[in-house]
Structures are given as structure tokens and as C-alpha cells.
Wavefront OBJ file of the C-alpha trace (Angstrom):
o trace
v 0.000 0.000 0.000
v 1.325 3.454 -0.924
v 1.887 6.045 1.761
v 1.161 9.714 1.235
v 4.018 12.204 1.198
v 3.913 14.808 3.964
v 3.836 18.524 3.149
v 6.682 19.367 5.543
v 6.339 23.124 5.125
v 4.263 25.702 3.320
v 5.336 29.326 3.360
v 2.529 30.513 1.063
v 0.816 32.911 3.449
v -1.866 33.835 0.895
v -3.256 30.290 0.777
v -6.493 29.667 2.678
v -5.234 26.187 3.641
v -2.076 27.573 5.286
v -2.921 28.252 8.908
v 0.260 27.518 10.834
v 1.048 24.788 8.285
v -0.814 23.008 5.514
v -4.312 22.162 6.744
v -5.515 20.567 3.498
v -6.046 16.843 3.913
v -4.256 16.303 0.591
v -2.853 18.573 -2.104
v -2.349 18.034 -5.815
v 0.954 19.044 -7.371
v 0.377 20.309 -10.888
v 1.315 23.551 -12.577
v 2.401 24.294 -16.112
v 5.717 24.592 -17.870
v 8.778 24.588 -15.642
v 6.793 25.592 -12.542
v 5.469 22.650 -10.526
v 2.898 24.161 -8.197
v 0.348 23.235 -5.581
v -2.945 22.919 -7.439
v -4.819 23.117 -4.139
v -3.635 26.707 -3.560
v -6.686 28.839 -2.780
v -6.452 32.604 -2.256
v -9.317 33.642 0.016
v -9.763 35.994 2.963
v -10.616 32.968 5.119
v -8.710 30.021 6.547
v -9.955 26.490 6.005
v -9.067 22.871 6.083
v -8.639 20.743 9.178
v -6.547 22.388 11.910
v -3.490 20.217 12.584
v -4.170 18.044 9.522
v -0.495 17.956 8.460
v -1.254 18.057 4.738
v -0.074 15.367 2.380
v 0.382 15.022 -1.379
v -2.657 13.186 -2.683
v -1.658 13.297 -6.349
v 1.161 14.540 -8.569
v 0.503 15.477 -12.170
v 4.166 16.236 -12.948
v 5.237 13.098 -14.823
v 8.724 14.505 -15.431
v 9.545 14.605 -11.688
v 11.843 11.863 -10.386
v 9.580 11.507 -7.343
v 6.483 10.719 -9.432
v 5.511 7.046 -9.619
v 2.062 6.204 -10.926
v 0.894 9.809 -10.290
v 1.892 9.597 -6.617
v 4.745 11.418 -4.910
v 7.487 9.154 -3.569
v 9.600 11.901 -1.945
v 9.951 11.629 1.814
v 8.350 15.065 2.138
v 7.707 18.170 0.052
v 7.981 21.884 0.709
v 5.686 24.458 -0.886
v 6.938 28.044 -1.191
v 6.705 31.370 -2.999
v 3.786 33.512 -4.077
v 2.723 30.925 -6.668
v 2.886 27.870 -4.330
v 5.819 26.127 -6.025
v 6.792 22.590 -5.074
v 10.445 23.108 -4.163
v 11.068 19.348 -3.890
v 10.465 18.886 -7.648
v 13.404 17.374 -9.567
v 13.284 16.728 -13.317
v 14.272 13.245 -14.535
l 1 2 3 4 5 6 7 8 9 10 11 12 13 14 15 16 17 18 19 20 21 22 23 24 25 26 27 28 29 30 31 32 33 34 35 36 37 38 39 40 41 42 43 44 45 46 47 48 49 50 51 52 53 54 55 56 57 58 59 60 61 62 63 64 65 66 67 68 69 70 71 72 73 74 75 76 77 78 79 80 81 82 83 84 85 86 87 88 89 90 91 92 93
């Protein structure tokens, strides 16, 4: 059985799921071009998710990442950063 990769840190303060850490139950890593980004990023004037949820990566759409196996992230953990919620753990094959 596959295990979900932990979102170890998220410094995207404009995301509604970032409330002292990632409170989304699971994020999707997607994005276009050379910028792998958190597809769950939501810019709202509210905070949501489950407090203390310790978000995980539910799916990864970046097939060119070395951590992607069968659309799941195999990295030990990922970090999300920047104004556009980039996955900083991304590594091209």
C-alpha cells in the first residue's frame, strides 16, 4: 500500500489552507511549464481545512519529476513556497 508524502512546510501565506502549516487533507501538485505548483492553492480571505491536519500530497501530475511514480509522490516530504505555491522538492528526470 502506498503512503502519502507529507507537506513538511508551506510558506505561502496567501493560501487559505495555510494556517500555521498546511491544513488541506491532501494537495495536488500540478502547474504548467517549468513551474510545478500546488494545485490546491486557494487565495481567500478565510482560513480552512482541518486544523493540525499535516497536509499530504494526494496526487502529482508532474510526470517529469523523479519523485512521481504512478501519479503519486514518492519523496519523503515536500515543501511548498513562494507567491505561486511552487513545489520546491520537484526534480526533473
